[in-house]
GUMI-454447 format. One record per residue: residue in three letters; z, y, x of N, C-alpha, C, O in turn. Coordinates in steps of 0.001 Angstrom, whole numbers, plus 500000, padded with zeros to 6 digits. Example, Ala and Ser with C-alpha at 12.3 -4.5 7.8 and 13.67 -1.06 7.14 Angstrom:
GUMI-454447
- residuo_n.w_n.v_n.u_ca.w_ca.v_ca.u_c.w_c.v_c.u_o.w_o.v_o.u
- ALA_507800_494310_513190_507800_495500_512300_507800_496700_513200_508465_496681_514236
- SER_507080_497750_512850_507140_498940_513670_507870_500030_512900_508039_501138_513409
//
This chain:
GUMI-454447
- residuo_n.w_n.v_n.u_ca.w_ca.v_ca.u_c.w_c.v_c.u_o.w_o.v_o.u
- MET_979624_128690_562427_978184_128456_562461_977849_127184_561690_978348_126105_562009
- ARG_977001_127319_560675_976602_126150_559883_975688_125268_560733_974641_125713_561204
- THR_976093_124023_560922_975336_123088_561760_975067_121812_560990_975964_121247_560364
- ILE_973820_121363_561043_973419_120100_560428_972961_119158_561525_972119_119517_562349
- LEU_973512_117955_561537_973059_116903_562449_972183_115939_561664_972661_115272_560747
- ILE_970898_115861_562018_969974_114921_561390_969841_113728_562324_969255_113830_563401
- LEU_970385_112610_561903_970532_111436_562758_969667_110287_562269_969691_109939_561089
- ASN_968909_109703_563176_968205_108458_562889_969187_107319_563135_969529_107060_564289
- PRO_969651_106634_562102_970732_105652_562278_970340_104417_563066_971216_103651_563469
- VAL_969043_104196_563302_968637_103015_564072_968161_103381_565469_967780_102493_566231
- ALA_968171_104660_565831_967730_105066_567170_968667_104525_568235_969883_104479_568045
- GLY_968093_104119_569351_968878_103588_570463_969241_102127_570335_969735_101521_571286
- ASN_968997_101551_569157_969370_100159_568912_968215_099227_569273_967786_098413_568455
- THR_967713_099353_570506_966617_098542_571005_966731_098431_572517_967180_099377_573163
- PRO_966336_097299_573102_966477_097118_574551_965658_098097_575378_965968_098316_576549
- ILE_964599_098702_574787_963735_099577_575581_964090_101050_575415_963422_101907_575994
- ALA_965124_101365_574639_965544_102753_574489_966211_103226_575772_966927_102471_576430
- GLU_965964_104504_576121_966565_105052_577339_968058_105290_577158_968809_105279_578134
- THR_968495_105502_575921_969916_105632_575611_970300_104485_574692_969794_104395_573573
- GLN_971179_103613_575142_971527_102413_574399_972733_102656_573488_973611_103461_573796
- GLY_972752_101946_572369_973894_102021_571478_973507_101659_570066_972324_101626_569726
- THR_974500_101387_569241_974265_101143_567827_974337_102466_567081_974773_103479_567628
- GLY_973904_102444_565830_973980_103657_565037_975385_104202_564940_975601_105412_565014
- GLU_976343_103303_564775_977736_103731_564632_978294_104305_565923_978923_105363_565915
- THR_978065_103606_567041_978611_104094_568311_977931_105390_568742_978581_106277_569294
- ASN_976621_105503_568493_975928_106741_568848_976442_107922_568032_976646_109010_568569
- GLU_976651_107706_566732_977166_108792_565901_978545_109227_566371_978838_110421_566437
- GLU_979392_108256_566697_980735_108589_567184_980664_109400_568479_981406_110366_568654
- ALA_979756_108997_569394_979630_109703_570664_979097_111123_570455_979542_112057_571123
- ILE_978157_111286_569541_977601_112616_569276_978668_113538_568687_978837_114668_569143
- LEU_979379_113058_567684_980409_113887_567052_981518_114230_568047_982035_115347_568053
- ARG_981873_113263_568883_982889_113535_569905_982390_114592_570890_983134_115498_571265
- GLY_981117_114471_571307_980554_115431_572254_980449_116833_571683_980701_117808_572391
- LEU_980079_116952_570409_979958_118269_569783_981327_118880_569501_981524_120082_569678
- ARG_982270_118052_569063_983596_118563_568751_984312_119089_569989_985192_119944_569892
- ALA_983928_118574_571148_984524_119075_572388_984217_120554_572592_984916_121241_573337
- TYR_983170_121041_571929_982798_122456_572033_983022_123193_570709_982496_124287_570504
- GLY_983792_122596_569834_984123_123255_568588_983024_123241_567550_983053_124040_566615
- ILE_982051_122349_567691_980949_122244_566728_981243_121076_565786_981389_119937_566230
- GLU_981328_121359_564505_981623_120342_563489_980444_120282_562518_980400_121059_561564
- PRO_979487_119373_562741_978289_119366_561902_978449_118531_560633_979273_117619_560563
- ASP_977638_118873_559637_977414_117956_558527_976363_116949_558994_975387_117324_559644
- VAL_976564_115675_558664_975654_114633_559144_974743_114187_558012_975204_113748_556958
- TRP_973436_114310_558249_972425_113815_557332_971628_112726_558043_971403_112812_559250
- TYR_971201_111706_557305_970531_110564_557913_969053_110518_557508_968696_110773_556358
- THR_968218_110190_558477_966803_109989_558158_966635_108688_557376_967481_107795_557425
- THR_965521_108610_556654_965209_107420_555880_963739_107079_556093_963011_107833_556737
- LEU_963307_105956_555559_961898_105607_555626_961049_106632_554884_959902_106878_555256
- GLU_961608_107224_553842_960873_108216_553059_960855_109587_553721_959914_110356_553520
- ASP_961861_109898_554492_961953_111203_555151_962425_111005_556588_963604_110761_556846
- ALA_961481_111114_557509_961793_110917_558929_962504_112111_559536_962901_112064_560701
- GLY_962676_113187_558766_963419_114335_559273_962841_115681_558891_963569_116674_558866
- GLU_961546_115743_558592_960927_117041_558293_961496_117649_557015_961858_118825_556993
- GLY_961576_116853_555953_962113_117372_554696_963572_117777_554822_963992_118790_554264
- LEU_964342_116985_555556_965750_117313_555772_965890_118624_556541_966747_119449_556225
- ALA_965035_118811_557560_965100_120032_558366_964752_121254_557528_965402_122293_557645
- LYS_963732_121136_556684_963374_122253_555813_964530_122591_554876_964836_123761_554648
- LYS_965162_121559_554341_966303_121777_553438_967440_122480_554177_968062_123400_553647
- ALA_967706_122033_555417_968769_122650_556205_968462_124123_556464_969336_124981_556340
- ALA_967206_124405_556827_966818_125800_557083_966916_126639_555817_967385_127777_555853
- ASP_966472_126075_554697_966527_126801_553418_967964_127106_553015_968225_128109_552351
- GLU_968894_126245_553412_970294_126445_553069_971031_127311_554091_972247_127486_554005
- GLY_970287_127850_555059_970869_128803_555992_971543_128216_557210_972337_128898_557857
- ALA_971251_126964_557546_971841_126373_558746_971337_127111_559985_970131_127273_560172
- GLU_972247_127544_560806_971863_128253_562032_971411_127280_563117_970545_127609_563927
- LEU_971997_126083_563133_971682_125082_564144_971391_123759_563457_972198_123273_562665
- VAL_970232_123175_563761_969851_121874_563221_969624_120945_564406_968725_121171_565216
- ILE_970433_119912_564504_970386_118998_565650_969650_117732_565241_969984_117105_564235
- ALA_968649_117363_566025_967906_116126_565803_968370_115093_566813_968301_115327_568019
- ALA_968844_113947_566328_969304_112865_567198_968471_111627_566907_968567_111040_565829
- GLY_967655_111236_567874_966782_110085_567694_965692_110070_568739_965785_110751_569761
- GLY_964659_109291_568480_963527_109215_569389_962553_110347_569145_962812_111247_568346
- ASP_961409_110292_569852_960423_111369_569738_959937_111542_568307_959688_112667_567875
- GLY_959796_110449_567563_959346_110568_566180_960296_111400_565340_959862_112250_564563
- THR_961597_111156_565495_962601_111932_564776_962603_113380_565222_962652_114288_564393
- ILE_962550_113604_566548_962561_114964_567083_961360_115742_566559_961494_116887_566127
- HIS_960166_115105_566601_958954_115779_566133_959059_116131_564647_958673_117223_564232
- ALA_959586_115194_563853_959681_115423_562412_960617_116586_562105_960285_117452_561296
- VAL_961780_116612_562743_962724_117702_562518_962128_119025_563003_962251_120049_562330
- ALA_961486_119000_564166_960858_120214_564688_959818_120756_563713_959729_121966_563501
- ALA_959029_119856_563120_957998_120281_562169_958603_121022_560982_957986_121936_560434
- GLY_959816_120625_560585_960465_121276_559462_961085_122620_559802_961497_123358_558907
- LEU_961156_122949_561104_961805_124192_561529_960819_125222_562066_961236_126286_562525
- ILE_959533_124934_562019_958539_125855_562571_958549_127166_561804_958479_127200_560576
- GLU_958639_128252_562579_958670_129617_562046_959829_129818_561075_959727_130571_560107
- ARG_960937_129125_561357_962176_129331_560609_963211_129977_561542_963020_130030_562756
- GLU_964305_130465_560955_965358_131105_561739_966285_130091_562398_966970_130424_563366
- SER_966317_128871_561896_967213_127853_562447_966778_127458_563858_965592_127480_564185
- THR_967752_127100_564680_967500_126666_566052_967630_125147_566134_968538_124557_565548
- LEU_966717_124528_566864_966710_123079_567044_967557_122686_568250_967389_123226_569344
- GLY_968460_121747_568037_969166_121096_569134_968661_119672_569262_968356_119038_568252
- ILE_968565_119155_570477_967966_117838_570709_968957_116911_571393_969527_117243_572433
- ILE_969154_115738_570788_969906_114648_571428_968949_113464_571514_968728_112780_570515
- PRO_968372_113209_572701_967325_112185_572837_967901_110781_572846_968820_110485_573609
- MET_967355_109903_571985_967858_108540_571881_966722_107541_571680_966932_106488_571077
- GLY_965524_107849_572172_964376_106987_571957_963922_106255_573203_964665_106127_574176
- THR_962681_105774_573156_962139_105013_574275_961493_105898_575333_961529_105560_576516
- MET_960905_107018_574939_960221_107896_575885_960907_109258_576021_961054_109766_577132
- ASN_961325_109848_574906_962051_111125_574932_961268_112213_575668_961816_112945_576491
- ASN_959971_112300_575353_959112_113214_576103_959479_114679_575913_959462_115446_576876
- LEU_959809_115079_574696_960150_116480_574483_961416_116847_575253_961516_117941_575809
- ALA_962376_115934_575281_963592_116187_576055_963265_116305_577550_963772_117201_578224
- HIS_962427_115412_578063_962026_115496_579475_961302_116805_579741_961529_117444_580769
- SER_960431_117210_578823_959653_118440_579019_960545_119671_579061_960230_120639_579753
- LEU_961654_119646_578332_962538_120803_578255_963766_120675_579157_964640_121542_579141
- GLY_963836_119601_579940_964952_119435_580865_966257_119059_580204_967326_119299_580767
- ILE_966195_118472_579019_967413_118067_578309_967832_116687_578793_967032_115755_578725
- PRO_969050_116525_579277_969479_115247_579849_969659_114165_578788_969857_114462_577610
- LEU_969588_112898_579226_969676_111778_578293_971096_111421_577858_971283_111088_576688
- PRO_972111_111471_578726_973456_111128_578237_973847_112013_577054_973618_113222_577064
- ILE_974436_111393_576041_974767_112127_574826_975688_113303_575112_975482_114395_574582
- GLU_976706_113090_575950_977647_114164_576252_976956_115346_576912_977266_116498_576610
- ALA_976014_115065_577819_975301_116142_578510_974365_116889_577565_974229_118109_577656
- ALA_973718_116152_576655_972849_116810_575676_973665_117705_574750_973217_118793_574387
- CYS_974848_117261_574371_975729_118081_573538_976142_119360_574276_976262_120420_573661
- ALA_976356_119263_575567_976720_120441_576365_975593_121471_576366_975855_122672_576312
- ILE_974339_121011_576426_973204_121936_576378_973161_122641_575024_972917_123845_574947
- ILE_973403_121874_573952_973400_122475_572621_974476_123552_572520_974257_124596_571905
- ALA_975633_123300_573120_976753_124235_573009_976645_125411_573972_977007_126532_573617
- LYS_976148_125169_575195_976236_126181_576240_974897_126636_576792_974853_127540_577626
- GLY_973787_126022_576339_972483_126368_576880_971931_127659_576293_972620_128392_575583
- ASP_970668_127912_576612_969971_129092_576093_969140_128718_574869_968766_127560_574684
- THR_968861_129714_574042_967915_129546_572945_966591_130167_573367_966528_131356_573682
- ARG_965529_129355_573373_964203_129840_573755_963207_129520_572646_963364_128539_571919
- ALA_962198_130346_572527_961132_130123_571556_959974_129428_572250_959454_129937_573243
- ILE_959558_128262_571737_958466_127520_572337_957269_127491_571390_957397_127679_570181
- ASP_956105_127249_571985_954873_127173_571212_954761_125822_570507_955374_124834_570913
- VAL_953975_125809_569459_953660_124584_568727_952151_124563_568498_951550_125603_568227
- GLY_951540_123394_568603_950114_123266_568360_949827_122825_566936_950706_122333_566228
- ASN_948581_123012_566535_948134_122592_565207_946728_122037_565318_945834_122716_565823
- ILE_946517_120804_564849_945194_120210_564838_944871_119765_563410_945527_118881_562858
- ASN_943871_120378_562835_943452_120067_561464_944618_120091_560484_944711_119248_559593
- GLY_945505_121067_560659_946634_121211_559748_947850_120390_560108_948869_120486_559424
- LYS_947783_119580_561166_948911_118756_561602_949541_119389_562834_948873_119567_563852
- VAL_950828_119729_562748_951482_120362_563890_951854_119311_564929_952082_118146_564603
- PHE_951911_119744_566181_952333_118860_567266_953093_119667_568309_952810_120844_568532
- THR_954052_119020_568938_954821_119666_569995_954341_119247_571375_954438_120025_572324
- GLU_953817_118010_571502_953432_117495_572811_951928_117554_573051_951461_118279_573929
- VAL_951176_116787_572270_949766_116593_572602_948965_116259_571348_949475_115657_570402
- ALA_947718_116660_571367_946758_116230_570348_945469_115897_571068_945188_116443_572135
- GLY_944687_115005_570490_943457_114666_571178_942507_113885_570317_942843_113406_569234
- ILE_941288_113774_570845_940265_113006_570166_939628_112054_571173_939617_112317_572376
- GLY_939102_110951_570664_938381_110026_571532_939183_108800_571900_939976_108298_571103
- LEU_938970_108317_573119_939532_107033_573549_941044_107004_573447_941611_106030_572952
- GLU_941701_108046_573903_943161_108077_573870_943691_107907_572443_944651_107172_572213
- ALA_943059_108591_571493_943472_108462_570096_943196_107058_569572_943990_106509_568808
- ALA_942070_106477_569983_941732_105126_569539_942699_104090_570092_942900_103042_569479
- LEU_943307_104374_571257_944213_103419_571897_945632_103476_571349_946405_102548_571587
- PHE_946003_104520_570629_947393_104666_570199_947880_103527_569304_949028_103110_569464
- PRO_947080_102994_568370_947577_101854_567580_947968_100662_568453_948970_099996_568191
- ALA_947173_100398_569493_947510_099299_570406_948800_099608_571156_949623_098720_571377
- ALA_948975_100866_571546_950197_101248_572256_951428_101045_571379_952475_100624_571870
- GLU_951312_101340_570087_952439_101129_569179_952762_099645_569042_953932_099276_568936
- GLU_951734_098787_569042_951955_097335_569001_952723_096888_570242_953650_096083_570146
- ILE_952339_097406_571399_952989_097005_572643_954453_097442_572640_955311_096734_573166
- LYS_954745_098610_572046_956115_099101_571990_956980_098299_571036_958205_098303_571162
- SER_956354_097598_570065_957117_096827_569089_957833_095669_569769_957368_095121_570769
- LEU_958970_095318_569200_959733_094205_569758_959027_092885_569471_958450_092710_568397
- GLY_959068_091967_570412_958500_090642_570210_957315_090370_571112_956463_091233_571320
- PHE_957271_089171_571641_956216_088779_572569_954844_088793_571906_953864_089234_572507
- ILE_954775_088307_570658_953490_088225_569964_952908_089624_569742_951710_089832_569930
- SER_953755_090587_569343_953284_091959_569139_952771_092553_570436_951751_093242_570447
- THR_953473_092290_571530_953052_092819_572824_951697_092264_573233_950815_093009_573661
- VAL_951536_090957_573102_950263_090330_573466_949139_090843_572572_948045_091142_573050
- ARG_949415_090944_571272_948413_091447_570351_948013_092876_570699_946835_093227_570632
- GLY_948991_093699_571072_948697_095075_571451_947866_095168_572713_946959_095995_572801
- VAL_948169_094322_573699_947401_094320_574950_945954_093923_574692_945029_094555_575203
- ILE_945761_092870_573895_944395_092419_573582_943634_093495_572822_942475_093775_573126
- GLN_944288_094095_571837_943657_095156_571059_943286_096343_571942_942203_096912_571802
- GLY_944193_096717_572859_943943_097844_573740_942789_097587_574697_941959_098469_574917
- LEU_942729_096398_575262_941637_096068_576180_940294_096054_575463_939286_096508_576005
- PHE_940287_095529_574237_939038_095514_573468_938569_096940_573176_937390_097261_573323
- THR_939519_097793_572759_939166_099190_572468_938666_099901_573717_937674_100628_573672
- LEU_939357_099688_574831_938985_100346_576082_937565_099997_576511_936767_100879_576825
- PHE_937260_098707_576520_935977_098277_577085_934819_098397_576091_933656_098310_576485
- SER_935123_098596_574821_934044_098774_573844_933774_100235_573524_932755_100558_572915
- PHE_934685_101129_573931_934538_102541_573599_933420_103169_574422_933324_102942_575628
- GLN_932578_103957_573767_931462_104605_574434_931667_106118_574486_932262_106690_573572
- PRO_931177_106778_575553_931273_108241_575624_930632_108895_574404_929693_108361_573812
- THR_931156_110053_574045_930713_110760_572856_930074_112088_573247_930533_112757_574173
- LYS_929020_112461_572543_928429_113779_572733_929219_114795_571912_929367_114667_570697
- LEU_929717_115802_572612_930590_116800_572001_929971_118183_572082_929136_118463_572942
- ARG_930397_119035_571172_930125_120466_571255_931463_121157_571012_932089_120984_569966
- ILE_931887_121940_571999_933218_122543_571939_933101_124057_572036_932417_124596_572905
- SER_933785_124721_571124_933883_126174_571142_935303_126556_571540_936260_126182_570862
- PHE_935445_127302_572640_936749_127767_573100_936971_129202_572641_936136_130076_572874
- ASP_938101_129435_571987_938458_130778_571516_937318_131425_570725_937015_132609_570878
- ASP_936695_130595_569865_935643_131059_568947_934403_131612_569658_933660_132411_569089
- LYS_934189_131187_570887_932980_131588_571598_931878_130550_571382_932049_129608_570608
- LYS_930770_130724_572056_929618_129855_571885_929961_128398_572198_930686_128112_573151
- ARG_929429_127479_571384_929668_126056_571606_929010_125586_572909_927890_125974_573240
- ARG_929748_124737_573633_929225_124172_574875_929075_122667_574722_929945_122019_574141
- PRO_927986_122096_575233_927792_120644_575110_928516_119878_576219_928552_120319_577368
- TYR_929087_118734_575863_929731_117834_576828_929422_116399_576418_929112_116123_575259
- GLU_929508_115505_577374_929561_114078_577080_930840_113562_577697_931022_113634_578912
- ALA_931739_113037_576858_933072_112698_577332_933640_111529_576542_933173_111202_575452
- ILE_934668_110906_577129_935330_109818_576417_936548_110318_575645_936992_109663_574702
- GLN_937096_111478_576038_938209_112019_575266_938446_113474_575630_938065_113944_576702
- VAL_939091_114170_574699_939562_115536_574925_941055_115535_574614_941453_115260_573482
- THR_941876_115839_575604_943323_115855_575452_943810_117297_575491_943535_118024_576446
- THR_944527_117708_574459_945026_119076_574359_946543_119044_574438_947205_118540_573531
- CYS_947096_119579_575517_948535_119488_575785_949242_120802_575474_948764_121881_575826
- ASN_950381_120692_574811_951307_121798_574659_952511_121607_575572_953116_122585_576012
- ALA_952866_120349_575861_954024_120013_576690_953567_119256_577941_952494_118653_577935
- PRO_954360_119279_579003_953947_118603_580233_953994_117083_580174_953280_116426_580931
- PHE_954816_116498_579292_954933_115045_579202_954533_114562_577814_954840_115204_576810
- TYR_953844_113420_577767_953517_112787_576486_953251_111306_576724_953103_110862_577862
- GLY_953191_110541_575614_952908_109108_575735_953929_108417_576627_955120_108716_576549
- PRO_953471_107480_577486_954384_106796_578413_954681_107664_579635_954420_107269_580772
- HIS_955230_108848_579383_955555_109835_580420_954325_110281_581200_954421_110559_582396
- PHE_953159_110355_580535_951974_110909_581158_952230_112378_581500_952824_113118_580717
- GLN_951769_112784_582685_951824_114184_583087_950472_114521_583707_950231_114255_584884
- VAL_949589_115113_582891_948215_115345_583324_948134_116434_584376_947306_116362_585284
- ALA_948989_117444_584262_949006_118550_585215_950444_119016_585390_951236_118930_584452
- PRO_950797_119507_586576_952200_119828_586855_952671_121161_586314_953876_121415_586288
- ASP_951755_122027_585877_952147_123398_585540_951989_123733_584064_951878_124908_583713
- ILE_951977_122730_583190_951904_122988_581758_953272_123465_581269_954292_122835_581549
- VAL_953287_124576_580542_954539_125085_579979_954366_125314_578485_953248_125399_577978
- MET_955484_125412_577798_955477_125455_576345_955763_126838_575781_956015_126977_574584
- ASP_955727_127866_576629_956015_129212_576131_955055_130242_576719_955438_131386_576966
- ASP_953793_129828_576945_952797_130757_577481_951756_131177_576452_950862_131961_576767
- GLY_951860_130662_575216_950904_131015_574179_949530_130422_574371_948555_130906_573797
- LEU_949441_129357_575190_948150_128751_575500_948218_127232_575397_949275_126627_575579
- LEU_947075_126633_575105_946908_125190_575135_946206_124795_576431_945311_125502_576896
- ASP_946609_123670_577011_945919_123124_578180_944999_122007_577717_945456_120982_577211
- VAL_943704_122212_577892_942690_121286_577392_942062_120546_578565_941638_121159_579546
- PHE_942006_119206_578454_941427_118358_579499_940290_117541_578896_940496_116772_577957
- ILE_939088_117714_579443_937903_117013_578963_937538_115941_579988_937224_116244_581139
- TYR_937585_114684_579547_937325_113535_580418_935835_113203_580358_935371_112571_579409
- LYS_935102_113628_581361_933644_113510_581342_933177_112270_582105_933467_112118_583291
- GLN_932451_111385_581417_931737_110272_582033_932622_109413_582938_932202_109004_584020
- PHE_933836_109145_582493_934718_108222_583214_934183_106798_583076_933740_106399_581999
- SER_934226_106037_584162_934063_104594_584019_935395_104024_583529_936424_104695_583608
- LYS_935375_102792_583026_936611_102185_582526_937621_101972_583659_938824_102130_583451
- LEU_937140_101615_584853_938040_101446_585992_938667_102778_586380_939857_102837_586690
- GLU_937875_103850_586367_938412_105172_586681_939470_105583_585664_940477_106197_586016
- TYR_939235_105244_584417_940193_105608_583368_941528_104891_583595_942593_105498_583482
- ILE_941459_103601_583913_942689_102839_584174_943421_103415_585380_944640_103583_585346
- GLN_942676_103720_586452_943304_104284_587647_943955_105622_587337_945048_105917_587820
- HIS_943284_106422_586536_943825_107731_586177_945101_107586_585342_946079_108294_585579
- ALA_945093_106666_584360_946265_106455_583520_947464_106015_584355_948581_106484_584134
- ILE_947242_105124_585305_948334_104684_586182_948853_105851_587007_950060_106007_587191
- SER_947930_106670_587501_948309_107806_588345_949202_108790_587594_950267_109158_588091
- ILE_948780_109222_586394_949553_110248_585695_950818_109685_585070_951752_110437_584794
- SER_950868_108371_584838_952107_107781_584334_953174_107731_585419_954364_107614_585124
- GLN_952745_107819_586672_953677_107818_587806_953931_109227_588343_954547_109397_589396
- GLY_953453_110235_587610_953682_111606_588018_952746_112088_589113_952975_113146_589700
- ARG_951691_111323_589398_950717_111735_590411_949425_112158_589723_949077_111654_588655
- ARG_948731_113082_590349_947456_113531_589800_946366_113474_590864_945449_114294_590885
- ILE_946492_112479_591750_945543_112361_592856_944179_111934_592347_943152_112441_592800
- PHE_944170_110998_591400_942900_110434_590931_942490_111122_589637_942859_110678_588550
- GLN_941730_112201_589752_941276_112943_588580_939784_113257_588696_939424_114427_588832
- PRO_938935_112287_588648_937504_112584_588717_936987_113115_587395_937426_112674_586333
- LYS_936064_114051_587448_935278_114445_586281_936116_114964_585121_935811_114684_583962
- ILE_937167_115718_585422_937979_116330_584375_937770_117839_584403_937872_118472_585453
- THR_937479_118401_583240_937418_119852_583093_938701_120326_582428_939102_119793_581393
- HIS_939350_121334_583024_940622_121850_582525_940423_123297_582094_939937_124121_582869
- ARG_940802_123606_580842_940728_124965_580329_942063_125336_579700_942770_124479_579169
- ARG_942404_126629_579764_943563_127160_579051_943051_128129_577996_942390_129118_578311
- VAL_943362_127833_576746_942807_128612_575637_943836_128738_574521_944868_128066_574515
- LYS_943521_129626_573573_944350_129751_572372_943869_128845_571252_944648_128459_570380
- SER_942583_128505_571276_942051_127652_570218_940781_126964_570699_940145_127411_571653
- LEU_940420_125881_570035_939154_125213_570290_938703_124491_569034_939513_124055_568216
- ARG_937408_124379_568904_936804_123617_567815_935933_122535_568441_935123_122810_569326
- ILE_936108_121306_567975_935416_120159_568552_934523_119528_567493_934969_119183_566399
- PHE_933257_119387_567846_932284_118745_566973_931691_117557_567733_931461_117648_568939
- THR_931442_116452_567041_930916_115246_567676_929694_114747_566907_929478_115100_565748
- ASP_928893_113906_567594_927687_113397_566939_927988_112294_565941_927116_111919_565157
- HIS_929231_111759_565956_929695_110817_564945_931208_110933_564851_931834_111387_565810
- PRO_931826_110543_563739_933277_110697_563596_934048_109962_564695_933784_108793_564979
- VAL_935002_110662_565306_935818_110116_566387_937285_110309_566023_937647_111314_565412
- GLU_938136_109343_566398_939548_109372_566030_940256_110622_566563_939950_111119_567647
- VAL_941213_111114_565765_942053_112253_566127_943506_111791_566083_943893_111054_565176
- GLN_944315_112216_567053_945743_111918_567036_946530_113181_567337_946043_114089_568011
- ALA_947768_113226_566822_948688_114322_567103_950071_113725_567343_950652_113100_566455
- ASP_950590_113924_568554_951886_113360_568945_951957_111856_568675_952981_111336_568233
- GLY_950837_111169_568952_950819_109722_568847_950571_109158_567471_950541_107939_567300
- LEU_950390_110020_566481_950125_109542_565126_948668_109806_564761_948156_110889_565043
- PRO_947987_108839_564138_946586_109058_563750_946475_110166_562726_947329_110312_561852
- HIS_945399_110957_562847_945230_112073_561915_943746_112282_561611_943203_113372_561789
- GLY_943116_111212_561151_941743_111333_560707_940736_111320_561841_940952_110697_562880
- HIS_939630_112019_561622_938508_112011_562560_937952_113425_562730_938280_114340_561974
- THR_937111_113573_563734_936445_114849_563975_935510_115178_562815_935074_114290_562082
- PRO_935204_116486_562656_935469_117615_563554_936947_118007_563569_937703_117682_562654
- ALA_937338_118716_564634_938733_119092_564798_938841_120546_565220_938077_121031_566054
- THR_939803_121225_564624_940147_122587_565020_941573_122580_565541_942490_122144_564847
- VAL_941761_123067_566771_943078_123054_567410_943468_124493_567732_942685_125244_568314
- THR_944678_124863_567349_945171_126217_567611_946602_126166_568125_947296_125160_567980
- ILE_947026_127266_568726_948401_127386_569196_949147_128357_568279_948590_129364_567842
- ILE_950411_128043_567995_951290_128942_567241_952355_129420_568230_953344_128720_568447
- PRO_952176_130585_568825_953092_131016_569896_954516_131227_569389_954733_131807_568326
- GLY_955487_130740_570177_956894_131000_569895_957357_130589_568519_958217_131243_567930
- ALA_956787_129495_567991_957035_129134_566591_958329_128360_566375_958769_128206_565235
- LEU_958948_127868_567452_960120_126992_567292_961225_127438_568234_961021_127541_569444
- ARG_962390_127699_567672_963570_128048_568471_964293_126759_568857_964519_125896_568009
- VAL_964656_126624_570138_965259_125385_570603_966282_125679_571683_966126_126609_572474
- ARG_967340_124863_571704_968373_124994_572736_967942_124218_573971_967586_123043_573887
- VAL_967977_124892_575128_967507_124300_576379_968481_124644_577496_969320_125529_577329
- PRO_968383_123951_578647_969233_124316_579778_968973_125749_580242_967866_126267_580098
- THR_969990_126372_580791_969847_127736_581296_968867_127789_582454_968153_128778_582623
- ILE_968829_126722_583258_967903_126648_584392_967261_125258_584409_967730_124332_583746
- ASN_966175_125135_585184_965533_123841_585440_964982_123157_584195_965153_121950_584024
- ALA_964325_123916_583330_963580_123330_582217_962112_123272_582641_961444_124305_582660
- PRO_961596_122089_582981_960259_122001_583577_959138_122504_582685_958109_122951_583192
- GLY_959307_122444_581369_958249_122850_580465_958326_124290_580015_957641_124678_579069
- LEU_959162_125107_580687_959286_126519_580341_959114_127373_581585_959392_126939_582702
- ARG_958652_128590_581368_958585_129523_582481_959990_129830_582977_960958_129693_582229
- GLU_960105_130243_584229_961419_130433_584824_962231_131489_584103_963445_131349_583953
- GLU_961568_132551_583652_962272_133604_582950_961494_133959_581700_960264_134004_581719
- ALA_962212_134212_580609_961550_134659_579389_960975_136043_579626_961622_136891_580240
- THR_959761_136276_579141_959134_137574_579304_959097_138305_577978_959216_137696_576916
- SER_958936_139585_578047_958823_140391_576833_957477_140147_576187_956575_139628_576845
- PRO_957304_140509_574897_956013_140326_574248_954875_141008_574997_953777_140457_575082
- SER_955125_142224_575554_954062_142916_576274_953689_142174_577544_952511_142111_577895
- GLU_954670_141607_578243_954386_140827_579445_953613_139573_579101_952710_139179_579838
- GLN_953965_138923_577958_953258_137723_577555_951799_138041_577238_950908_137284_577623
- GLU_951539_139164_576535_950165_139533_576230_949382_139786_577511_948204_139442_577605
- SER_950052_140398_578512_949388_140662_579776_949009_139375_580484_947918_139271_581045
- SER_949922_138370_580460_949631_137100_581115_948511_136363_580410_947691_135711_581057
- LEU_948466_136460_579072_947387_135819_578335_946046_136448_578673_945036_135752_578772
- LEU_946036_137782_578852_944798_138477_579179_944301_138066_580555_943109_137827_580745
- VAL_945225_137982_581525_944840_137560_582871_944269_136149_582856_943242_135872_583477
- SER_944964_135245_582124_944502_133862_582049_943108_133795_581427_942251_133042_581890
- LYS_942889_134586_580379_941598_134579_579704_940499_135092_580620_939392_134554_580629
- GLN_940804_136142_581398_939812_136706_582299_939464_135738_583424_938355_135776_583956
- ASN_940413_134865_583789_940172_133923_584890_939438_132683_584467_939060_131878_585318
- GLN_939219_132495_583166_938561_131273_582692_937044_131355_582894_936325_130416_582553
//
């Protein structure tokens, strides 16, 4: 089996990474873990010019059956983007600070355990989202959350000055941000008016600093989970962020939740758009789901972001119809 390992050589080399190690020691551990199962990959390295998407496309074009991404969420997302609607299967070795996609799919953090999933787990097809032409595996959104992401990246940067600068920037953005008048069309139906501070569209159960907005989001149902934050006060927003970062959803005032295949968002003035934590312009925004677009190796059981059992295409269409009728 032709296998390509796409490795971020600096992943894990930071005090806040969930998996610690240098580029050299991590590579040695990965190769040792894969070789234990008879997998001998070619190793390709990400660069500043190519975070992994171009490498993944090249691997798929060359007929690689398995493409393993080793790094943080940025590396995983980039490699995944290069494998959408391709025959190659994605393997994940999480080595970043949050590792949300790995958490969503039940992939363990120790390198040896992640290698075992790649060798012995199941291959499942998961959905991928698209917002204004930008694919995402975890989340896309508009409004306050998107405006806050630059500050969050500052806080994640190493150094006291960067952290302080990020906190100040985030507080200024939070307290100066005003609710936006929106018009949203779900599944190409009539536009509905809302006044909200943000619209968060989830494909995966975990995103950001391990936010979990709802406990039942899965990545193989052919649907997007849309959360509209209506008329939150700033204190309510802070309380809500703390709640979902701790895995609780007790404090959820004024949130509308919809499950849809697509949505179009229009605003009375341009509002920031983000996809998987990266800025992607401003509204208007069109968000769609690409069902089963990415093949990925996952645990045989206990993958929180997947349904318990894979269903046939006819069963999936039936579940989508029921969900649509219940909206």
